[in-house]
Structure formats: structure tokens, C-alpha cells
C-alpha positions in Angstrom: 0.1 8.8 40.3 0.7 9.7 36.3 1.3 7.9 33.4 5.2 8.6 31.7 5.9 7.3 28.2 9.0 5.7 27.8 10.8 6.2 24.2 13.7 4.0 24.1 15.3 1.2 21.5 13.8 -1.5 20.8 16.7 -3.3 19.6 19.7 -5.4 21.2 22.1 -3.2 23.3 24.5 -3.5 25.7 23.7 -4.8 29.0 23.9 -1.5 31.2 21.2 0.2 28.8 19.1 -3.0 29.9 19.6 -2.3 33.6 19.1 1.4 33.3 15.9 0.6 31.7 15.3 -2.3 34.3 15.6 1.0 37.4 13.4 3.0 35.5 11.2 0.5 35.4 10.9 -0.4 38.7 11.4 3.4 39.7 8.1 3.4 38.1 6.0 1.0 39.1 7.6 1.4 42.7 6.2 5.1 42.1 2.5 4.0 41.4 3.0 5.4 37.9 1.7 3.8 34.9 4.3 3.0 31.6 3.3 4.4 28.6 5.5 2.7 26.2 5.6 1.3 22.2 4.2 -2.3 23.4 7.3 -4.5 22.6 8.4 -7.2 24.4 12.2 -6.9 23.5 15.1 -5.0 24.3 15.6 -1.9 26.8 11.4 -1.6 25.6 11.0 -5.1 27.1 12.9 -4.6 30.2 10.9 -1.6 31.3 7.5 -2.7 30.7 8.7 -6.1 32.8 10.0 -4.4 35.7 7.1 -1.9 36.0 4.9 -4.9 36.3 7.3 -6.4 38.6 7.6 -3.7 41.2 3.0 -3.3 40.9 2.9 -0.7 38.2 0.2 -0.4 35.4 1.9 -0.5 32.2 0.1 0.5 28.2 1.7 -0.8 25.2 0.5 0.9 21.9 2.0 -1.2 18.8 1.1 -0.9 15.0 0.3 -4.3 13.4 3.4 -3.9 11.2 5.7 -4.0 14.2 3.3 -6.8 16.0 5.9 -9.3 15.1 9.7 -7.6 14.3 9.1 -5.6 18.5 7.4 -9.2 19.7 4.1 -7.2 21.2 4.0 -7.1 24.9 1.0 -10.1 25.5 1.6 -9.7 29.6 0.8 -5.6 29.4 -2.3 -4.3 31.2 -3.7 -2.6 28.1 -2.0 -3.5 24.3 -3.7 -1.6 22.1 -2.9 -2.2 18.1 -2.4 0.5 16.0 -2.6 1.0 12.3 0.1 3.5 11.6 2.6 4.3 13.2 2.0 7.9 13.6 -1.2 6.8 15.1 1.3 4.8 17.7 2.5 7.7 18.3 -0.6 10.0 18.6 -1.9 7.3 21.1 1.2 7.5 23.2 1.5 11.2 23.3 -2.4 11.5 24.6 -2.3 9.3 27.6 1.1 10.2 28.7 1.3 13.0 31.0 5.2 13.5 30.7 8.1 11.7 28.4 11.4 10.3 29.2 13.4 8.8 26.6 16.4 6.4 27.0 19.4 6.1 24.7 18.1 4.4 21.9 18.3 4.7 18.0 16.5 6.6 14.8 13.3 5.5 16.1 14.1 6.8 18.9 15.0 9.9 17.8 11.9 10.6 16.0 9.8 10.1 18.7 11.8 12.3 20.8 12.0 15.1 18.4 8.5 15.2 17.7 7.2 15.7 21.4 10.0 17.9 21.8 8.6 19.7 18.9 5.5 19.5 19.9 5.8 20.9 23.2 8.0 23.9 22.1 5.0 24.8 19.3 2.5 24.7 22.6 0.8 21.5 21.6 1.6 20.2 24.9 2.9 21.3 28.2 3.7 17.6 29.6 7.7 17.7 30.4 10.1 16.1 27.9 12.9 14.6 29.7 16.1 13.3 28.4 17.6 10.1 30.8 21.4 10.0 29.6 23.5 8.8 32.4 26.8 7.4 29.8 26.5 10.6 26.9 24.6 8.5 24.7 22.9 11.6 23.8 26.0 14.2 24.6 26.9 14.7 20.3 23.5 15.3 20.0 23.2 17.7 22.7 26.3 19.3 21.8 25.2 19.6 17.8 21.6 21.0 19.0 23.6 23.9 21.0 25.5 24.5 17.8 21.8 24.7 16.1 21.3 27.7 19.0 24.3 29.8 18.5 23.6 29.8 14.7 19.4 30.8 15.2 18.0 27.7 13.7 17.0 26.8 17.4 15.7 29.1 19.9 17.2 28.5 23.4 13.7 28.2 25.2 13.0 25.5 22.4 16.5 23.8 23.7 15.5 24.6 27.6 12.2 22.8 26.7 14.6 19.4 26.8 15.3 18.7 30.0 18.7 16.7 30.3 19.2 14.1 33.4 21.8 11.6 34.6 19.6 9.5 37.0 16.2 7.8 37.2 15.6 10.1 40.3 16.4 13.1 38.5 14.3 12.4 35.7 11.5 11.6 37.8 11.9 14.8 40.1 12.3 16.9 36.5 8.7 15.0 35.5 6.7 15.6 38.9 8.2 19.3 38.7 5.8 19.7 36.1 2.9 17.6 37.0 
């Protein structure tokens, strides 16, 4: 099928977020998709990778050597790529993915989301960028982005490239529309 990059937290999070990551990973594996992830084996990043493999999917983890210990590298990944820098990690993740799904996360997740979203808006790729946000984690961010649209700092077409969904099924369906 396709390779879907998932951006998400690598630090401890609530059980509902771990369940969401597991649900997405299960759907990816069952759908025959390849997971492209940040290569960590903890928190949501680990949950999505474990679930993808458990459902028969292929996983590619890409992690900079500086984070191999901190994020506990996913040594069970079908392919584990260790890069020298974060920039190389993100570039390889973008190059290997056909679509991007962002789960709730913190500043690292936001940084990956914004870089991928911006590159798509600027025409550097035509891949879907989807927010999977069932609990409203990103509502304040999206509200703020709307104010930037109203003030002219973010175009409506840029905001339209960022697709918000609330279910795993809807997120994968939105990816499929582009693919």
C-alpha cells in the first residue's frame, strides 16, 4: 500500500493517547501500510510501532544517534536507520513517506508537523498532512492559526492543507484521497 509517517510523543502520556497510537498502528498494519516513525520504542512512538508490527505491517524507524538512548531505539523495527542529525532524520522521514499523520504531542511533534505542512504548502511535496485529534489537543493551536488567517499571516489555502480528523478511519481515508 503506502508508507505513512506518524509524528507523535516519545515521552510519557496518558493511557488514552497510548490507546490512540495503538489503534492507529493496528489500522496501519492491517491495511498493509508501512509505518515511518521517529525510531523510538517508548510512549506513543513505541505503541504505534508495536501495534503496526503486531497487525502484520512493516516498520521503518529513523532516529538520530543522539537520541538512541533517550528515546530507546526501536531495535525491533524492520528497518532502523540511525542518522547523524535531527535534520537528516526529518528529511529521511519525509522522503520515505507518502503521507503524514500527526497524533497529539509536544514541541518535537509540533516542529515536525509545521515543517512538513510548510513544505507541502510551498509545493515541495504533494503529500497529505493530517492531524488525528479526537480529544481536541490541537484545538487551541487551530484557533490561533485561524486568527493568523484572519490577520493575513497565514493564507486560507495554507490552512486548508492541514486536515484535522477525529478518528483513525477518517485520518486514513483522508490520506487515501491524496494517494
